[in-house]
C-alpha positions in Angstrom: 41.2 -15.9 2.2 37.9 -17.7 0.8 35.3 -15.5 -0.8 32.7 -16.3 -3.5 32.1 -12.6 -4.6 35.1 -10.5 -5.6 35.1 -6.9 -6.6 38.4 -5.9 -8.4 40.1 -3.2 -10.6 43.3 -2.7 -12.5 46.8 -2.7 -11.0 48.4 0.7 -10.3 45.0 1.3 -8.6 44.1 5.1 -8.6 41.4 6.7 -6.5 38.8 6.4 -9.6 39.1 2.8 -9.7 39.2 2.4 -5.9 36.3 4.4 -5.4 34.5 2.5 -7.8 35.1 -0.7 -6.1 33.8 0.9 -2.9 30.7 2.0 -4.8 30.2 -1.4 -6.2 30.2 -3.0 -2.8 27.3 -0.9 -1.9 25.5 -2.4 -4.7 26.7 -6.0 -3.9 27.1 -5.9 -0.1 28.0 -9.5 -0.1 31.1 -9.0 -2.2 34.7 -8.5 -1.0 36.9 -5.5 -2.4 40.1 -7.0 -3.4 43.1 -4.8 -4.6 45.2 -6.4 -7.2 48.9 -5.5 -8.0 50.4 -2.1 -7.1 48.3 0.7 -5.4 49.0 4.6 -5.9 50.8 6.0 -2.8 47.8 8.3 -1.8 45.2 5.5 -2.6 47.4 3.2 -0.3 47.5 5.8 2.5 43.8 6.5 2.4 42.9 2.7 2.6 45.3 2.1 5.7 44.0 4.9 7.5 40.5 3.8 7.0 41.2 0.2 7.0 39.0 -1.0 9.9 35.9 0.5 8.3 36.7 -0.3 4.5 37.6 -4.0 5.2 39.7 -4.5 2.2 41.5 -7.6 1.0 44.7 -8.4 -0.9 44.0 -10.1 -4.1 47.1 -12.2 -3.6 45.6 -14.0 -0.6 42.5 -15.0 -2.3 41.6 -18.6 -2.9 40.8 -18.3 -6.6 39.0 -21.7 -6.8 36.4 -20.3 -4.3 35.4 -17.3 -6.6 32.0 -17.8 -8.2 31.2 -13.9 -9.3 33.8 -11.4 -10.3 32.7 -7.8 -10.4 35.3 -5.8 -12.4 35.6 -1.9 -12.4 37.6 0.7 -14.6 38.9 -1.9 -17.1 37.6 -4.2 -19.8 41.2 -5.7 -20.1 41.8 -9.1 -18.2 45.4 -8.6 -18.5 45.4 -5.5 -16.1 43.8 -7.7 -13.3 47.0 -9.2 -12.1 46.4 -12.5 -10.2 42.7 -12.5 -11.1 43.3 -12.6 -14.9 42.6 -16.2 -14.9 39.3 -15.9 -13.0 38.1 -13.4 -15.4 39.1 -15.7 -18.3 37.2 -18.6 -16.5 33.8 -19.2 -18.6 32.3 -20.7 -15.7 32.8 -17.6 -13.5 29.9 -15.1 -13.5 31.5 -11.5 -14.6 30.0 -8.2 -14.4 31.9 -5.1 -15.7 31.4 -1.3 -14.9 33.7 0.9 -17.2 34.1 4.4 -18.9 37.0 4.3 -21.2 35.0 3.3 -24.2 37.2 0.2 -25.1 35.7 -2.6 -26.9 34.7 -5.5 -24.6 36.9 -8.5 -24.7 35.6 -12.0 -25.2 35.4 -12.9 -21.5 33.0 -10.0 -20.7 29.3 -10.5 -21.3 27.8 -7.5 -22.9 24.6 -8.0 -21.3 26.1 -7.7 -17.7 28.5 -4.8 -18.7 27.8 -1.2 -17.9 29.9 1.2 -20.2 29.5 5.1 -19.4 31.0 8.0 -21.2 31.4 10.1 -17.9 34.7 11.4 -17.1 35.2 9.5 -14.0 33.5 6.0 -13.5 32.9 7.0 -10.0 30.5 9.5 -11.5 28.6 6.5 -13.1 28.6 4.5 -9.8 27.5 7.5 -7.8 24.5 8.2 -10.0 23.4 4.6 -9.6 23.8 4.8 -6.0 21.8 8.1 -6.0 19.0 6.6 -8.0 18.9 3.6 -5.8 18.8 5.8 -2.6 21.8 4.1 -1.4 23.8 6.3 1.3 27.5 6.1 1.6 29.6 6.8 4.8 31.6 10.1 5.1 34.6 8.0 4.2 33.1 6.6 1.1 31.8 9.8 0.0 35.3 11.1 0.5 36.6 8.6 -1.5 34.2 9.1 -4.5 35.1 12.7 -4.5 38.8 11.9 -4.8 38.0 9.5 -7.7 36.1 12.1 -9.3 38.5 14.9 -8.8 41.7 12.7 -10.1 40.1 11.3 -13.1 38.5 14.7 -14.3 41.5 16.9 -13.5 39.0 18.6 -10.8 36.5 19.1 -13.7 39.2 20.6 -16.0 39.7 17.6 -18.5 37.9 18.0 -22.0 36.2 14.7 -21.0 34.5 16.1 -17.8 30.7 16.2 -18.0 28.0 17.8 -15.9 27.2 14.5 -14.6 30.8 14.6 -13.1 30.0 18.1 -11.4 26.6 16.6 -10.3 28.2 13.6 -8.7 30.8 15.6 -7.0 28.1 17.8 -5.4 26.3 14.6 -4.3 29.4 13.4 -2.5 29.7 16.7 -0.7 26.0 16.4 0.6 26.8 12.9 1.9 29.5 14.2 4.1 32.7 14.1 1.7 35.5 15.7 3.6 36.5 18.8 1.8 39.7 19.2 4.0 41.0 15.8 3.1 40.7 16.3 -0.7 43.7 18.5 -1.0 45.7 16.3 1.1 45.3 13.2 -0.8 45.1 14.9 -4.3 48.3 17.1 -3.6 50.5 14.8 -1.2 53.8 16.4 -0.2 57.0 14.7 -1.7 59.3 12.8 0.6 63.2 13.0 0.1 63.5 10.1 -2.0 60.6 11.3 -4.2 62.2 14.7 -4.7 65.4 13.1 -5.7 63.7 10.9 -8.4 61.8 14.0 -9.5 65.1 16.1 -10.0 66.5 13.2 -12.0 63.5 12.7 -14.2 63.5 16.5 -15.0 67.3 16.3 -15.9 66.4 13.2 -18.2 63.6 15.0 -20.0 64.1 15.1 -23.8 61.8 16.4 -26.5 60.5 14.1 -29.1 58.0 15.2 -31.9 55.0 13.3 -32.8 52.6 14.5 -35.6 53.7 18.1 -35.0 53.2 17.9 -31.1 56.1 17.9 -28.7 56.1 15.1 -26.1 58.7 15.2 -23.3 60.0 11.9 -22.6 62.1 10.7 -19.6 63.6 7.2 -19.2 65.9 6.0 -16.4 66.7 3.2 -14.0 66.6 3.8 -10.3 68.3 2.0 -7.5 65.4 1.7 -5.1 61.6 1.5 -5.4 59.7 4.8 -5.1 55.9 4.8 -4.9 53.9 7.3 -6.7 55.5 7.8 -10.2 52.0 9.0 -11.4 52.3 11.8 -8.7 55.7 12.9 -10.1 54.2 13.0 -13.4 51.7 15.5 -12.3 54.3 17.6 -10.9 56.4 17.5 -13.9 53.5 18.6 -16.2 52.7 21.5 -13.7 56.6 22.4 -13.9 57.3 22.1 -17.6 53.8 23.2 -18.8 54.1 20.4 -21.4 51.3 19.1 -23.5 52.3 15.6 -23.4 54.6 13.5 -21.1 56.0 10.0 -21.1 58.0 8.7 -18.0 59.7 5.3 -17.9 61.2 4.4 -14.5 62.9 1.0 -14.0 62.8 -0.1 -10.4 63.1 -3.7 -9.0 63.1 -5.5 -12.3 60.0 -3.8 -13.7 59.6 -0.7 -15.6 56.9 1.7 -14.4 55.3 3.6 -17.3 53.2 6.9 -16.9 51.7 8.8 -19.7 49.8 12.2 -19.5 48.3 14.2 -22.3 46.8 17.8 -22.5 46.6 17.8 -26.1 43.8 16.5 -28.2 46.6 15.2 -30.6 48.0 12.7 -28.4 46.3 9.7 -27.0 48.1 8.8 -23.6 46.0 5.2 -23.5 47.4 4.2 -27.0 51.1 4.6 -25.8 50.5 2.7 -22.4 48.8 0.1 -24.4 52.0 -0.8 -26.4 53.3 -1.9 -22.8 50.2 -3.7 -21.9 48.6 -1.0 -19.9 45.6 1.2 -20.4 43.7 4.1 -19.2 42.3 7.0 -21.3 43.3 9.8 -23.5 44.5 12.1 -20.9 46.2 9.6 -18.3 47.4 6.1 -18.6 49.9 3.7 -17.2 51.4 0.4 -17.4 53.9 -2.0 -15.6 55.9 -4.3 -17.7 59.0 -6.6 -17.0 61.2 -5.6 -19.7 64.5 -4.0 -19.9 64.3 -0.2 -19.8 65.5 0.3 -23.4 63.2 -2.2 -24.9 60.2 -0.6 -22.9 61.3 2.9 -24.1 61.8 1.6 -27.8 58.1 0.2 -27.6 56.6 3.2 -26.3 58.4 5.5 -28.6 57.5 3.1 -31.5 53.7 3.5 -30.6 54.0 7.3 -30.7 52.9 7.7 -34.3 49.7 5.5 -33.5 49.0 7.6 -30.6 48.8 10.6 -32.7 45.3 12.0 -33.2 44.5 14.3 -36.2 44.1 17.8 -34.3 41.6 20.2 -34.8 43.0 22.9 -37.2 41.8 26.1 -38.5 40.1 24.5 -41.7 37.9 22.7 -39.2 36.8 25.9 -37.5 36.9 28.6 -40.0 33.7 30.1 -41.5 33.8 30.6 -45.4 33.4 32.6 -47.4 34.9 35.5 -45.7 33.0 38.8 -46.7 35.4 41.5 -48.0 35.2 44.7 -50.0 37.5 46.3 -52.3 39.9 49.0 -51.5 38.0 51.5 -53.6 34.7 50.7 -51.9 33.2 53.8 -49.9 33.1 54.1 -46.2 29.3 54.2 -46.0 28.7 50.9 -48.1 31.2 49.1 -46.2 29.4 50.2 -43.1 26.2 49.1 -44.6 27.7 45.6 -45.1 28.9 45.4 -41.6 25.5 46.2 -40.4 23.5 43.9 -42.6 25.9 40.9 -41.7 26.2 42.0 -37.9 30.1 41.8 -38.4 32.6 43.7 -36.2 34.7 44.8 -39.4 35.5 44.0 -43.0 38.7 42.6 -44.8 39.7 44.4 -47.7 40.7 42.6 -50.8 42.2 43.6 -54.3 42.6 41.2 -57.3 41.8 38.3 -54.7 44.8 39.5 -52.7 44.3 40.4 -48.8 45.5 44.0 -48.5 44.0 45.0 -45.0 41.0 45.1 -42.8 38.8 47.9 -41.4 36.9 47.7 -38.0 33.4 49.0 -37.6 34.6 51.3 -35.0 36.8 53.2 -37.5 34.1 53.2 -39.9 31.6 54.7 -37.6 34.3 57.4 -36.8 34.8 58.1 -40.5 31.2 58.8 -41.1 31.1 61.0 -38.2 33.7 63.1 -39.7 32.0 63.4 -42.9 34.0 60.8 -44.9 31.2 58.7 -45.6 31.7 58.5 -49.5 35.6 58.2 -49.1 37.2 54.9 -50.1 37.7 52.4 -47.4 41.3 52.3 -48.4 42.0 55.6 -46.4 41.0 54.3 -43.2 41.7 50.6 -43.4 44.8 49.1 -41.5 47.2 47.2 -43.6 48.3 44.9 -40.7 45.8 41.9 -40.6 46.4 38.9 -38.2 46.3 35.9 -40.3 47.0 32.1 -40.6 46.6 29.2 -43.0 44.3 26.4 -42.9 46.6 23.9 -41.4 47.3 26.2 -38.1 46.2 24.0 -35.1 43.8 25.2 -32.8 46.2 26.3 -29.7 48.0 28.5 -32.1 44.7 29.9 -33.6 43.5 30.5 -30.1 46.3 32.9 -29.4 45.7 34.7 -32.6 42.2 35.2 -32.1 43.0 36.8 -28.6 45.8 38.9 -30.1 43.5 40.3 -32.9 42.0 43.6 -31.7 38.6 42.9 -33.4 38.8 39.1 -32.6 39.0 38.1 -36.3 41.6 36.1 -38.0 41.9 36.0 -41.8 42.6 32.5 -43.4 44.6 32.7 -46.2 46.2 30.5 -49.1 49.2 32.2 -50.5 47.4 35.6 -49.8 44.1 34.7 -51.1 41.6 35.2 -48.4 39.7 31.8 -48.1 37.9 32.0 -44.7 37.7 33.7 -41.3 37.5 32.7 -37.6 35.7 34.8 -35.2 35.5 34.6 -31.5 32.3 32.7 -31.9 33.9 30.2 -34.3 36.7 29.8 -31.7 34.3 29.2 -28.8 32.4 26.6 -30.9 35.4 24.6 -31.5 36.7 24.9 -27.7 33.4 24.5 -26.0 31.5 22.7 -28.5 28.3 23.6 -30.2 25.3 25.0 -28.0 23.2 22.0 -26.9 20.5 21.7 -29.5 17.0 22.6 -28.5 14.5 19.9 -27.8 13.0 18.6 -31.1 9.7 20.2 -31.7 7.2 17.9 -33.4 3.7 19.1 -35.0 1.5 20.7 -32.5 -1.1 19.0 -30.5 -3.1 22.3 -30.0 -6.1 20.6 -31.9 -6.2 17.6 -29.7 -5.9 19.9 -26.6 -9.0 22.0 -27.7 -11.2 18.9 -27.8 -10.4 18.0 -24.3 -13.3 19.7 -22.1 -11.5 18.7 -18.9 -8.5 20.6 -19.8 -10.2 23.7 -21.2 -10.6 25.5 -17.9 -7.0 25.1 -17.1 -5.8 26.4 -20.3 -8.1 29.4 -20.0 -7.0 30.2 -16.6 -3.3 30.2 -17.7 -4.1 32.3 -20.5 -5.5 34.7 -17.9 -2.2 35.0 -15.9 -0.4 37.1 -18.7 3.4 37.2 -18.1 3.4 34.2 -15.7 2.4 31.9 -18.4 6.0 31.0 -19.7 7.5 27.5 -19.6 4.4 25.6 -18.4 3.9 22.2 -19.9 1.7 19.1 -19.8 4.3 16.2 -18.9 4.8 12.6 -18.8 1.8 10.1 -18.7 -0.4 12.9 -19.4 0.9 13.6 -23.0 1.3 9.8 -23.7 -2.5 9.3 -22.7 -3.5 12.1 -24.8 -1.7 10.7 -27.8 -3.2 7.4 -27.3 -6.9 9.0 -27.2 -7.3 8.2 -23.5 -10.0 10.3 -21.9 -9.2 9.4 -18.2 -5.8 11.2 -18.1 -4.3 13.1 -15.0 -3.4 16.8 -15.4 0.3 17.1 -14.5 2.1 20.2 -15.4 5.7 21.2 -14.9 6.8 24.6 -14.6 10.2 26.1 -15.5 10.3 28.5 -12.7 8.6 28.5 -9.3 5.7 26.1 -9.6 4.4 27.0 -6.3 4.1 30.6 -7.0 2.5 30.0 -10.4 0.1 27.3 -8.8 -1.2 29.9 -6.3 -1.9 32.2 -9.0 -3.5 29.5 -11.1 -5.8 28.3 -8.2 -7.2 31.8 -7.7 -7.8 31.9 -11.5 -9.7 28.5 -11.3 -11.5 29.4 -8.2 -9.9 26.4 -6.3 -7.8 25.4 -3.3 -4.0 24.7 -3.2 -2.0 22.4 -1.2 1.9 23.1 -1.4 5.0 21.2 -0.7 7.8 23.8 -0.5 10.8 21.3 -0.1 9.9 19.8 -3.4 8.5 22.8 -5.2 5.2 20.8 -5.9 1.6 21.6 -5.4 -2.1 20.2 -6.0 -4.9 22.5 -6.9 -8.4 21.1 -6.4 -11.3 22.8 -8.0 -14.7 22.6 -9.4 -16.3 18.9 -8.9 -13.2 17.4 -7.4 -10.9 18.0 -10.4 -7.4 18.4 -9.8 -4.0 19.7 -11.2 -0.8 18.5 -10.0 2.1 21.1 -10.5 5.8 20.5 -10.0 8.9 22.6 -10.7 11.2 21.1 -13.5 13.7 19.4 -11.5 16.6 17.0 -11.2 16.7 14.8 -7.9 19.2 13.8 -5.5 18.8 11.4 -2.5 20.3 12.4 1.0 19.5 8.8 2.7 17.8 5.4 1.7 14.1 5.5 1.3 14.4 9.4 2.0 12.3 11.8 0.0 14.3 13.4 -2.8 16.3 16.6 -2.6 15.3 18.7 -5.6 17.2 21.2 -7.7 15.7 22.9 -10.6 16.3 22.2 -14.1 15.0 23.0 -17.7 12.3 21.0 -19.3 14.8 18.8 -21.4 16.6 17.9 -18.1 13.4 17.1 -16.3 12.1 14.7 -19.2 15.5 13.0 -19.4 15.1 11.7 -15.7 11.9 9.8 -16.7 11.8 6.1 -17.4 10.8 5.6 -21.0 10.7 7.8 -24.0 7.1 7.6 -24.3 6.8 9.3 -20.8 9.6 11.9 -21.8 7.4 14.3 -23.8 5.8 17.6 -22.9 3.2 20.0 -24.5 3.3 23.6 -23.9 0.2 25.3 -22.2 1.6 28.8 -22.9 -1.1 30.5 -25.1 1.2 31.6 -27.7 2.7 28.2 -28.1 -0.3 26.1 -27.0 0.2 22.3 -28.2 3.8 22.7 -29.0 5.3 19.1 -28.6 8.4 18.8 -26.9 9.9 15.4 -27.9 13.7 15.4 -27.5 13.9 11.7 -27.3 11.5 10.4 -30.0 8.7 9.3 -27.6 6.0 10.1 -30.2 7.7 8.1 -32.9 8.3 4.9 -30.4 4.6 5.3 -29.3 3.3 5.1 -32.9 5.5 2.3 -33.6 4.4 0.6 -30.4 8.0 0.4 -29.1 9.1 0.8 -25.3 12.7 2.2 -25.2 14.6 3.5 -22.0 16.3 6.9 -22.0 19.9 5.7 -21.3 22.0 2.6 -20.5 21.7 2.9 -17.0 18.0 3.2 -16.7 17.2 -0.2 -15.3 20.1 -0.2 -13.1 19.2 3.2 -11.6 15.9 2.1 -10.8 15.1 -1.7 -11.5 11.4 -1.4 -10.7 11.4 0.1 -14.3 11.5 -3.5 -15.5 8.2 -4.3 -13.9 6.7 -1.0 -15.4 8.1 -1.9 -18.9 5.9 -5.3 -18.6 2.8 -3.2 -17.2 3.1 -0.9 -20.4 3.5 -3.8 -22.7 0.6 -5.4 -21.5 -1.5 -2.2 -21.2 -0.6 -0.6 -24.3 0.4 -3.5 -26.7 4.1 -2.2 -26.7 7.4 -4.3 -27.0 10.6 -3.6 -25.3 13.2 -2.6 -28.3 16.0 -5.1 -28.4 18.5 -2.8 -26.8 16.4 -2.0 -23.9 15.4 -5.7 -23.5 19.1 -6.7 -23.4 19.6 -3.8 -20.5 16.7 -5.5 -18.5 18.2 -8.7 -18.8 21.6 -7.3 -17.8 20.0 -5.8 -14.7 18.4 -9.0 -13.6 21.6 -11.0 -14.4 23.5 -8.7 -12.3 21.2 -9.5 -9.2 20.0 -5.8 -8.9 16.4 -6.8 -8.9 16.7 -8.8 -5.6 18.3 -6.0 -3.9 15.0 -4.0 -4.2 13.4 -2.8 -1.0 10.7 -5.3 -0.2 7.9 -2.7 -0.1 8.8 -1.4 -3.6 8.9 -5.0 -5.0 5.4 -5.7 -3.4 3.9 -2.8 -5.1 5.3 -3.4 -8.2 4.2 -7.0 -8.3 0.6 -6.1 -7.1 0.4 -3.4 -10.1 1.6 -5.9 -12.5 -0.7 -8.7 -11.5 -3.7 -6.4 -11.3 -3.1 -5.5 -15.1 -5.7 -6.6 -17.5 -3.5 -8.6 -19.7 -2.3 -10.9 -17.0 -1.2 -13.8 -19.2 1.4 -11.5 -21.0 2.7 -10.2 -17.8 3.2 -13.6 -16.3 5.0 -15.0 -19.6 7.2 -11.9 -19.8 8.2 -12.1 -16.1 9.6 -15.5 -16.9 10.9 -14.7 -20.3 13.2 -11.9 -18.7 14.2 -14.0 -15.9 12.7 -11.8 -13.4 10.7 -14.3 -11.6 13.8 -16.3 -10.6 15.5 -13.0 -9.6 12.5 -12.2 -7.4 12.8 -15.7 -5.6 14.7 -18.9 -6.9 11.7 -20.9 -6.8 9.2 -18.6 -8.4 7.9 -19.8 -11.8 6.3 -17.6 -14.3 5.9 -20.0 -17.5 3.0 -21.1 -19.6 1.6 -23.2 -16.9 1.5 -20.3 -14.5 -0.1 -18.0 -17.3 -3.1 -20.7 -18.0 -3.5 -21.3 -14.3 -3.8 -17.5 -13.6 -6.4 -17.0 -16.4 -8.4 -19.9 -14.9 -8.1 -18.6 -11.5 -9.4 -15.3 -12.5 -12.4 -17.0 -14.5 -13.4 -18.9 -11.5 -13.3 -15.7 -9.4 -15.9 -14.1 -11.9 -18.1 -17.2 -12.2 -18.3 -17.8 -8.3 -18.2 -14.1 -7.4 -15.3 -14.3 -5.0 -14.2 -11.0 -3.6 -10.5 -11.5 -3.9 -7.8 -9.2 -5.3 -6.4 -10.4 -8.5 -2.7 -9.8 -7.4 -3.3 -12.0 -4.3 -4.3 -14.8 -6.6 -1.4 -14.1 -8.9 1.0 -14.4 -6.1 -0.5 -17.7 -5.1 -0.1 -19.0 -8.7 3.6 -17.7 -9.0 4.4 -19.2 -5.8 3.0 -22.5 -6.3 6.2 -24.4 -6.2 7.4 -22.9 -2.8 7.4 -25.2 0.3 5.4 -23.6 3.3 8.3 -22.2 5.0 9.8 -20.6 1.9 6.3 -18.8 1.2 5.9 -17.6 4.7 9.4 -16.2 4.7 9.1 -14.7 1.2 5.6 -13.0 2.0 6.9 -11.9 5.1 9.9 -10.3 3.4 7.7 -8.3 0.9 5.8 -6.9 3.8 2.4 -8.4 2.7 -0.3 -7.6 5.2 -0.5 -10.8 7.7 -4.0 -11.5 6.5 -3.4 -11.3 2.9 -0.2 -13.5 3.3 -2.2 -16.1 5.3 -4.7 -16.4 2.5 -1.7 -16.8 -0.2 0.2 -19.3 1.8 -3.1 -21.3 2.5 -4.0 -21.3 -1.2 -0.5 -22.5 -2.1 0.0 -25.1 0.9 
């Protein structure tokens, strides 16, 4: 088979790799999805059933010398690409990489065309890009995406799962993912030969210790090939409730290795890597052509390197642990508990832990007139305790067993700390997400803005309904820059329409609402207007469709924006007037004249942000910081700019060429390579910049009524042939009259 653009993933293809390849094809429609090496049984069955729709290729049938671009998903290791490894290592071949394992890029992969995320499933990353680019999958593709997310996140139960994984899964369901099929492919029934191998593996299990953790290991040779060893591994984990599992099965002169880990102390990928495989911390695999005993020896040798220091009590406990002496009075002990908000108090004599007393027992003693009695009379001599080296799973059980949810941490009977339920939850679930950074108030600046005064006064008159009301985005940016012609854009944490109706009444204005999106526009006084929106995240149901909106916090609302300087908010609540919410450092970047994206997928999610960045550079004298510029170049080199819809690209070019600093805008187009991405023969260079400046000067001198953007298009397209420029302008959906004038100026 002869194809120039290939999408591939690692051998032993699971649903996350498979789904990511399908998603990549939606981004690169001209590319062919090629399956390399073995494919997990459930994936193979899904692919066969939907073969007519999915149109997949076998990597072994490709003509490698025809390949010009290789798009790799789910691995950064060329050795895992099977037949396509030499293609990946060929420096003449363009490579694009999508991965989420956090591995360091190998030499063959160019960082500028690599997308690396920390999502629980790579499919989540790909779905995020599709959603932002308004690309709609078929129901079959959406089902594959859902399977990929389920499989690589343990149906959202793995510790590496994120909110983005859950959001992406919901997006798949909205786009037709077949819920009835998910269970079929995630929990496939075992055939007779699979059950036989499962029983043999179960009988062969032996316990191996690694860094204080138990790893169950089974290694055996099997007379016939049985597909789906990874599925059997899942079954064994469920049957044995083990924390870590290593399976080695020799079949047809190869050893199939599958590693599973449910422990923070064992890294599955490190074990599989010893056999040339890969994966992530919870699940990994490898296929190796070595004798079974040699493979077993290498895998067991890798166990010490796979041990990760587990979380222990010393990492969780609070210190110092408050305590009282046994002769302390009940009343004073109760006062200590109330002062420090504790459910009880440990009792210590001569630095030795001798007991504990609960707040409930103290309260009862006071009720019985024993406030002045010594606490030793009501204390319990049995205290749930552990030492500092106790691992987190064991500590968790101790906290559950402790009646008051407090475990004493002791060192040779000396009290050195305490673990409470709150400490345990912080260790298990992570700290609460920090509140958005609050920078100095802008109240003084707001009070100088006459246009804003009626709005702030009206909000103040609304009483209890004034919570969670913010000026947002470009409005805050313009105020910080001293711009007086700002728009009044307000985000509401709640029901923006209900708030807007009350605000319109207070302003004596009219309101126009859009219930589907939770937005409203108020017009008041002499044509002044306020735009209101519910703080939100967005999903897209179809290409070019309007977004489906879900409510969110102000921080989540800010995170969906393009650059840090547009991701700020200022509270309009009277008691917090002027409080600047700046979780991403937008004010600092604005002061340093730096333009920075919020996350690594920003330009991939929406390539029009590249043109917006150039406009902001020209308008405000900013400069893309180095990392953001690399991301912009990477997006361009990945071919995502030319995939923009024609109308969006036209609008961005018109806005850019209408900017005052046109010379800078044109030069930056060329420096970033965006000119050739728009059209191979478009040229934005010094000559174009100088010519555009001269054309604008002549327009002013001669009083010609021609928009700047139309002159700019003619300058950029000066090297196109007559046929090329007509086709290009038609593709951009430029109005016929404007297109004829541009074409006439060039030809």
